[in-house]
C-alpha positions in Angstrom: -8.3 -27.8 4.6 -9.1 -24.4 3.2 -6.5 -22.3 1.5 -8.3 -19.0 0.9 -5.6 -16.9 2.5 -2.5 -18.5 0.8 -1.3 -17.1 -2.5 0.5 -18.8 -5.3 3.7 -17.4 -6.6 3.2 -15.2 -9.6 3.6 -17.1 -12.9 1.9 -17.2 -16.3 -0.8 -19.8 -17.0 1.2 -22.8 -18.1 -1.1 -25.7 -18.6 0.6 -29.1 -18.6 0.2 -31.6 -21.3 -3.2 -33.1 -21.8 -4.0 -36.1 -19.6 -5.4 -38.7 -22.0 -8.4 -41.0 -21.5 -9.9 -43.7 -23.7 -11.4 -42.6 -27.1 -10.7 -40.1 -29.8 -11.5 -36.4 -29.4 -13.9 -34.7 -31.8 -14.4 -31.4 -29.9 -12.0 -29.3 -27.8 -13.5 -27.0 -25.1 -12.0 -24.7 -22.5 -13.8 -23.8 -19.3 -12.5 -20.4 -18.1 -13.7 -19.9 -14.5 -13.6 -17.6 -11.5 -15.3 -17.7 -8.1 -15.8 -15.8 -4.8 -15.0 -12.4 -6.2 -16.5 -10.6 -3.1 -16.7 -7.2 -4.7 -12.9 -6.7 -4.6 -12.8 -4.3 -7.6 -9.6 -2.5 -6.4 -7.8 -5.7 -5.4 -6.1 -6.1 -2.1 -2.9 -6.9 -0.2 -1.8 -10.5 0.4 -3.4 -10.5 3.9 -6.8 -9.3 2.5 -6.4 -5.7 3.7 -7.2 -2.8 1.4 -4.7 -1.8 -1.2 -2.0 0.8 -0.2 0.0 2.9 -2.6 3.3 1.6 -1.4 2.2 -2.1 -1.3 1.6 -4.6 -4.1 -2.0 -4.9 -5.0 -3.2 -8.3 -6.1 -6.2 -8.9 -8.3 -8.6 -6.1 -9.0 -11.4 -5.9 -11.6 -9.3 -4.3 -14.4 -6.6 -7.1 -14.2 -9.3 -9.7 -13.8 -11.1 -8.7 -16.9 -7.8 -8.6 -18.9 -6.8 -12.0 -17.5 -10.1 -13.7 -18.4 -10.0 -12.2 -21.9 -6.4 -13.4 -22.3 -7.3 -16.9 -21.1 -10.2 -17.1 -23.6 -8.1 -15.7 -26.4 -5.3 -18.2 -25.7 -7.8 -21.1 -25.8 -9.4 -19.9 -29.0 -6.0 -19.6 -30.6 -5.5 -23.3 -29.9 -8.8 -24.0 -31.7 -10.8 -24.5 -28.6 -14.4 -23.3 -28.0 -14.6 -21.5 -24.7 -17.2 -21.3 -21.9 -16.8 -18.7 -19.1 -18.2 -19.6 -15.7 -18.7 -17.9 -12.3 -18.8 -20.0 -9.2 -20.8 -17.5 -7.1 -20.3 -15.1 -4.2 -19.8 -11.9 -6.3 -21.4 -10.0 -3.4 -20.0 -8.6 -0.2 -16.5 -7.5 0.7 -16.0 -3.9 -0.1 -17.6 -0.5 -0.2 -18.5 -1.1 -3.9 -21.1 -3.6 -2.7 -22.1 -1.6 0.4 -23.2 1.4 -1.8 -24.1 -0.1 -5.1 -25.6 -3.5 -4.0 -24.4 -5.6 -7.0 -24.5 -3.1 -9.9 -20.7 -2.7 -10.0 -20.2 -6.5 -9.9 -22.7 -7.0 -12.8 -20.9 -4.3 -14.9 -17.5 -6.1 -14.5 -19.1 -9.5 -15.2 -20.4 -8.2 -18.5 -16.9 -7.0 -19.4 -15.2 -10.4 -18.8 -18.1 -12.2 -20.4 -19.8 -14.4 -17.9 -22.0 -17.0 -19.6 -23.4 -18.9 -16.6 -23.2 -18.3 -12.8 -24.0 -20.3 -9.7 -25.5 -18.4 -6.8 -23.4 -18.1 -3.7 -24.6 -17.7 -0.2 -23.5 -14.1 -0.1 -25.9 -13.2 -2.9 -28.6 -13.5 -0.3 -27.0 -11.2 2.4 -29.6 -8.5 1.7 -32.5 -10.7 0.8 -34.2 -11.9 -2.3 -35.4 -8.4 -3.5 -31.8 -7.1 -3.6 -30.7 -10.3 -5.5 -33.5 -9.8 -8.0 -32.4 -6.3 -8.8 -28.9 -7.6 -9.5 -30.2 -10.4 -11.7 -32.2 -7.9 -13.7 -29.0 -5.9 -14.4 -26.9 -9.0 -15.1 -29.3 -10.7 -17.6 -27.2 -13.9 -17.8 -28.1 -17.5 -17.0 -28.2 -18.1 -13.2 -28.2 -21.8 -12.2 -29.1 -23.4 -8.8 -30.8 -26.7 -9.2 -31.3 -27.2 -5.5 -32.9 -23.8 -4.9 -36.7 -23.8 -5.0 -37.9 -20.2 -5.8 -41.5 -21.0 -6.6 -42.8 -19.4 -3.4 -40.6 -16.3 -3.6 -42.2 -13.8 -6.1 -39.0 -11.7 -6.3 -37.0 -14.6 -7.7 -39.5 -17.0 -9.3 -38.5 -17.4 -12.9 -35.1 -15.7 -12.6 -33.1 -18.8 -11.5 -33.0 -22.0 -13.5 -31.7 -25.5 -12.5 -29.3 -25.8 -15.5 -28.4 -24.2 -18.8 -27.7 -26.1 -22.0 -25.0 -24.6 -24.3 -23.5 -25.8 -27.5 -19.8 -25.8 -28.0 -18.2 -27.3 -31.1 -21.4 -28.9 -32.1 -21.8 -30.8 -28.8 -24.1 -30.2 -25.9 -22.6 -28.9 -22.6 -25.1 -28.9 -19.8 -24.2 -26.8 -16.8 -26.0 -27.7 -13.6 -25.9 -25.1 -10.7 -25.7 -25.8 -7.0 -25.8 -23.6 -3.9 -24.7 -24.6 -0.4 -27.6 -25.9 1.6 -26.4 -24.0 4.6 -27.3 -20.6 3.1 -30.2 -20.0 5.5 -27.7 -20.3 8.4 -25.1 -17.9 6.9 -27.2 -15.3 4.9 -30.7 -13.8 4.8 -32.6 -15.6 2.0 -36.0 -15.0 3.7 -38.6 -17.6 4.7 -40.0 -18.5 1.2 -37.0 -20.1 -0.5 -36.3 -23.8 -0.1 -32.8 -25.2 -0.3 -32.9 -28.9 -1.3 -30.4 -31.7 -0.9 -27.8 -31.1 -3.5 -26.8 -34.7 -4.3 -30.4 -35.9 -4.7 -31.3 -32.9 -7.0 -28.1 -33.4 -9.0 -28.9 -37.1 -9.7 -32.2 -36.1 -11.1 -30.7 -33.2 -13.1 -28.0 -35.4 -14.6 -30.5 -38.1 -15.6 -32.7 -35.5 -17.2 -29.8 -34.0 -19.1 -28.7 -37.3 -20.4 -32.2 -38.5 -21.3 -32.3 -35.6 -23.8 -29.3 -36.9 -25.7 -25.5 -37.1 -25.5 -23.9 -34.3 -23.4 -21.0 -33.2 -21.3 -22.2 -32.5 -17.8 -20.5 -29.7 -15.8 -21.7 -29.0 -12.2 -21.2 -25.3 -11.3 -21.0 -25.7 -7.5 -20.9 -23.1 -4.7 -20.6 -25.8 -2.0 -16.9 -26.1 -1.2 -14.2 -28.6 -2.2 -15.1 -31.3 0.3 -18.7 -31.3 -0.7 -17.6 -31.4 -4.4 -15.4 -34.4 -3.7 -18.3 -36.3 -2.1 -20.6 -35.3 -4.9 -18.0 -36.6 -7.5 -17.8 -40.0 -5.8 -21.5 -40.5 -5.2 -23.4 -39.1 -8.2 -23.0 -40.8 -11.6 -22.8 -39.0 -14.9 -20.8 -35.8 -13.9 -17.8 -35.0 -16.1 -16.5 -31.9 -14.3 -17.2 -29.8 -11.2 -16.3 -26.1 -11.3 -16.3 -25.1 -7.6 -16.5 -22.2 -5.2 -17.3 -21.3 -1.6 -14.2 -22.8 0.1 -11.8 -20.3 -1.5 -9.6 -23.2 -2.5 -6.6 -22.7 -4.9 -6.3 -25.7 -7.1 -3.2 -25.3 -9.4 -0.2 -27.2 -10.5 2.3 -25.5 -8.2 3.8 -26.7 -4.9 2.0 -24.2 -2.6 -1.5 -24.9 -4.0 -3.9 -27.1 -2.0 -4.2 -29.5 -4.8 -3.7 -29.9 -8.5 -5.9 -28.6 -11.3 -7.9 -30.6 -11.8 -8.4 -32.8 -8.8 -9.5 -36.2 -10.0 -12.1 -38.3 -8.3 -13.1 -41.8 -9.3 -16.8 -41.5 -9.8 -19.4 -44.2 -10.1 -19.2 -44.4 -13.9 -16.3 -42.0 -14.9 -13.5 -39.9 -13.7 -14.7 -36.5 -12.4 -12.5 -33.4 -12.7 -12.8 -30.7 -10.0 -11.4 -27.2 -10.3 -11.6 -24.1 -8.2 -9.7 -20.7 -8.5 -9.1 -19.3 -5.1 -11.0 -16.1 -4.3 -11.1 -12.3 -4.2 -10.5 -11.9 -7.9 -6.8 -13.0 -7.6 -7.0 -16.1 -9.8 -8.4 -17.2 -13.2 -8.8 -20.9 -13.8 -8.8 -22.8 -17.1 -9.9 -26.4 -17.6 -9.4 -27.9 -21.1 -11.5 -30.8 -22.1 -11.2 -32.9 -25.2 -14.5 -34.5 -26.0 -15.4 -37.6 -28.0 -18.6 -38.0 -29.9 -21.3 -38.1 -27.3 -19.6 -35.7 -25.0 -17.3 -38.1 -23.1 -14.1 -36.5 -21.9 -11.1 -38.3 -23.4 -8.4 -35.9 -22.2 -8.0 -32.9 -19.9 -5.5 -30.3 -18.7 -5.9 -27.4 -16.3 -4.3 -24.7 -14.1 -5.0 -21.4 -12.4 -3.0 -18.2 -12.8 -2.5 -15.6 -10.1 -3.4 -12.0 -11.0 -0.3 -10.1 -10.0 0.5 -6.3 -10.0 2.6 -6.6 -13.1 -0.2 -7.9 -15.2 -2.1 -5.6 -17.7 -5.3 -3.8 -16.9 -8.3 -3.6 -19.1 -9.0 0.1 -19.9 -12.7 -0.2 -20.1 -12.8 -2.0 -16.7 -10.7 0.7 -15.2 -13.2 3.3 -16.3 -16.1 1.3 -14.9 -14.4 0.9 -11.5 -13.6 4.6 -11.5 -17.2 5.5 -12.1 -18.5 3.3 -9.3 -15.7 4.4 -7.0 -16.4 8.1 -7.4 -19.1 8.5 -4.7 -17.1 6.2 -2.3 -14.0 8.4 -1.9 -15.1 10.9 0.8 -16.7 8.1 2.9 -13.8 5.7 2.9 -11.0 8.2 3.1 -12.1 9.5 6.5 -9.5 8.5 9.1 -10.9 6.8 12.2 -7.8 5.7 14.1 -4.1 4.7 13.8 -2.5 1.3 14.4 1.1 0.7 15.4 1.1 -2.5 13.3 -1.4 -4.5 11.2 -4.3 -6.4 12.7 -4.4 -9.7 10.8 -7.6 -11.7 10.4 -5.9 -14.9 9.4 -6.6 -16.8 12.6 -10.0 -15.4 13.6 -12.0 -18.5 12.5 -10.2 -20.8 14.9 -8.6 -18.9 17.8 -8.6 -15.6 19.7 -7.3 -12.8 17.4 -6.4 -9.2 18.0 -8.9 -7.8 15.6 -11.6 -9.9 17.0 -10.8 -8.5 20.5 -11.1 -5.0 19.1 -14.5 -5.7 17.6 -15.9 -7.5 20.6 -14.7 -4.8 23.0 -16.3 -2.1 20.9 -19.6 -4.0 20.9 -19.4 -4.4 24.7 -18.7 -0.8 25.2 -21.6 0.2 23.0 -24.2 -1.7 25.0 -24.0 -0.6 28.7 -25.3 -3.2 31.0 -24.2 -6.1 28.8 -22.1 -8.8 30.3 -20.4 -10.3 27.3 -20.0 -9.6 23.6 -19.8 -12.2 20.8 -18.9 -11.7 17.1 -18.4 -14.5 14.6 -14.8 -14.9 13.2 -16.2 -15.4 9.7 -17.7 -11.9 9.9 -14.1 -10.4 10.0 -13.4 -10.4 6.2 -10.1 -8.6 6.0 -7.1 -7.4 8.0 -6.6 -3.8 9.2 -3.5 -2.0 8.0 -0.7 -0.4 10.1 -0.7 3.3 10.2 -3.8 5.3 9.4 -7.0 3.3 9.5 -9.8 4.7 7.5 -13.6 4.1 7.6 -13.1 2.3 4.3 -10.7 -0.1 5.9 -13.2 -0.9 8.7 -15.9 -1.4 6.1 -13.7 -3.8 4.1 -13.1 -5.7 7.3 -16.8 -5.8 8.3 -18.7 -5.3 5.0 -22.1 -6.8 6.0 -23.9 -3.7 7.2 -25.0 -5.6 10.4 -26.6 -3.7 13.3 -25.9 -3.9 17.0 -28.2 -6.4 18.7 -28.8 -7.3 22.4 -30.5 -10.1 24.1 -31.0 -11.7 27.5 -30.4 -15.4 27.7 -30.0 -18.0 30.4 -26.5 -19.4 31.1 -27.4 -22.9 29.8 -28.5 -21.6 26.5 -25.5 -19.3 26.3 -23.3 -22.3 26.9 -25.1 -24.0 23.9 -24.4 -21.0 21.8 -20.7 -21.1 22.7 -20.5 -24.8 21.9 -21.9 -24.0 18.5 -19.2 -21.4 18.0 -16.5 -24.0 18.9 -18.1 -26.8 16.9 -16.4 -26.0 13.5 -12.9 -24.5 14.0 -11.9 -22.9 10.7 -15.6 -22.1 10.0 -17.2 -18.7 10.2 -19.0 -19.3 13.5 -15.9 -19.3 15.8 -16.6 -16.8 18.6 -14.6 -13.7 19.2 -15.6 -12.5 22.6 -15.3 -9.7 25.3 -16.3 -9.8 28.9 -15.9 -13.5 29.2 -13.0 -16.0 29.5 -13.5 -19.4 28.0 -11.5 -22.6 28.1 -12.1 -25.2 25.4 -10.8 -28.7 24.7 -10.9 -29.1 20.9 -10.1 -32.8 21.1 -13.5 -33.5 22.5 -16.6 -34.1 20.3 -18.4 -31.1 19.0 -21.0 -30.0 21.6 -18.8 -31.1 24.5 -15.8 -28.8 24.0 -16.5 -25.9 26.5 -14.5 -26.7 29.6 -15.3 -23.5 31.5 -16.7 -20.0 31.0 -16.3 -17.1 33.4 -18.0 -13.7 33.1 -15.3 -11.2 34.0 -17.1 -8.1 35.4 -20.3 -6.7 36.8 -22.9 -8.1 39.2 -23.0 -11.4 37.3 -19.2 -11.9 37.3 -18.1 -15.5 38.0 -18.5 -18.9 36.5 -21.3 -19.2 33.9 -24.5 -20.3 35.8 -26.9 -22.3 33.7 -29.9 -20.8 35.4 -28.9 -17.2 35.6 -29.9 -14.7 32.9 -27.1 -12.8 31.2 -27.1 -9.8 28.9 -25.3 -10.4 25.5 -24.4 -8.0 22.8 -23.8 -9.2 19.3 -25.1 -8.2 15.8 -28.4 -8.9 14.2 -27.2 -11.7 12.0 -26.1 -13.9 14.9 -29.1 -12.7 17.1 -31.4 -14.1 14.4 -29.7 -17.5 14.5 -27.1 -17.1 11.8 -24.0 -19.3 11.7 -25.9 -21.8 13.8 -26.4 -19.5 16.8 -30.0 -20.8 17.1 -30.1 -20.2 20.9 -29.9 -16.5 20.3 -33.0 -16.7 18.2 -35.0 -19.4 20.0 -34.0 -19.0 23.7 -33.7 -15.2 24.1 -35.8 -13.9 26.9 -35.9 -10.5 25.2 -34.0 -9.0 22.2 -33.4 -5.9 20.2 -31.9 -6.1 16.7 -32.0 -2.6 15.3 -29.1 -0.8 17.0 -26.4 1.3 15.2 -24.3 -0.2 12.4 -21.5 -2.3 13.7 -18.9 -0.6 11.6 -19.9 2.7 13.1 -19.6 1.4 16.6 -16.2 -0.2 15.9 -14.9 2.9 14.2 -16.0 5.2 17.1 -14.4 2.9 19.7 -11.2 2.7 17.8 -11.0 6.4 17.6 -11.2 6.8 21.4 -8.2 4.4 21.8 -6.0 5.4 19.0 -3.2 4.5 18.5 -4.1 0.8 18.7 -1.7 -2.1 19.0 -2.6 -5.7 18.3 -3.1 -7.7 21.5 -4.4 -11.0 22.7 -4.8 -11.8 26.4 -5.8 -15.4 26.6 -9.6 -14.8 26.9 -10.0 -17.9 24.6 -7.8 -20.7 25.8 -7.8 -23.8 23.6 -6.4 -27.2 24.6 
């Protein structure tokens, strides 16, 4: 289960007593960690919508920098050596990334002191060349052992499998991993190769330990369930610092699990931590190490970054500098809403904001029969009251373009089955122009009970042999999120239409004021 949208109650970081293991400690280390920042420099509301003056604003770069510095200082005051880690997905989620393409994120990482970072899938949203520019600005160790960059000139030599650091006189080896599904959810290009993470990690751990005693930390952007499997299957791992699933692991009742989660590995206990998402949490994992790097005791927790926490003055100035050219763009009103449009359910059911987006796509492509937008592409809620262009960009930050295609009904059915195959995942379809009924108790690939086109000359039950006109965006049209039929079975296609956020903003403006509404176009049994 993912918990990316649930928040912990505000509380200071109170790490429980060390959990002992066998042996005597000789070195004490603290891993301070963040993950899945998603360009949220100004923080956000609890539902993910942009900050409002009258509403509490969680997270934000200035508080994040202050919180990381405070966590490191507290650990050092206890006589601990610190190591500051980033679990990936710094990119994508606000206008700061839309305009600056990673420069703002690198500036803030420098301030909080990142020492090693795993690559997230969103680091590839605008291709290897854009990532390379960011890495040139960041100039910190980037680790991804299962990413082969040898055939990609833009990245070759910029990403390493692991980094070895010395803390308290002992070796700490940090092995990086990226989700193998990145080609399906981002745009890494044709020359990068994503290898099997468990096989690569086995080799990397063996190599690290062959060079002498070490504590092995896996910095993983693969999600909590993949991390659990890795911990159980691959020997030699002492800790996994995770990301990707936006999971809050903390010692509080409303967290998804404790910090750390403990897994009985093949030769030792593995400790797994993850610190939520969107710059709202800072994690800390304390490890007491025996001679040779073996963990003999641990403790951990994550702290929520709340509006009453201090802000770092230098970070405030950096954010203001990068925000200056954004003001006029994002302040432009596009519509008003009678109440908020929440994105919390868009990855598993029909949602009102998904209906707005899909209807806007359909209206923008005359002659199209249906529109499909992936629920995972709806990254934040829309607020009640005035909705600005900045709000729309925060909700849909990817810069995707309108795309159209013609496809036969049978292949369209396969695409819809793909969308229904992983409820809770990003591929769930938000639709317009079609009514679908699905039985989610059936096996994946057999869930679509019926599909009916609602209007036009092709109205009626979906016919496997008939050709239909579909409007979507370029990421899905090119096979992203598993929509391979849109790429492989299209009879014709066109990917370079207007920006989706412009289309949606214009449509909303013609129907203002808007009210959240669902109408049963997606019926789940």
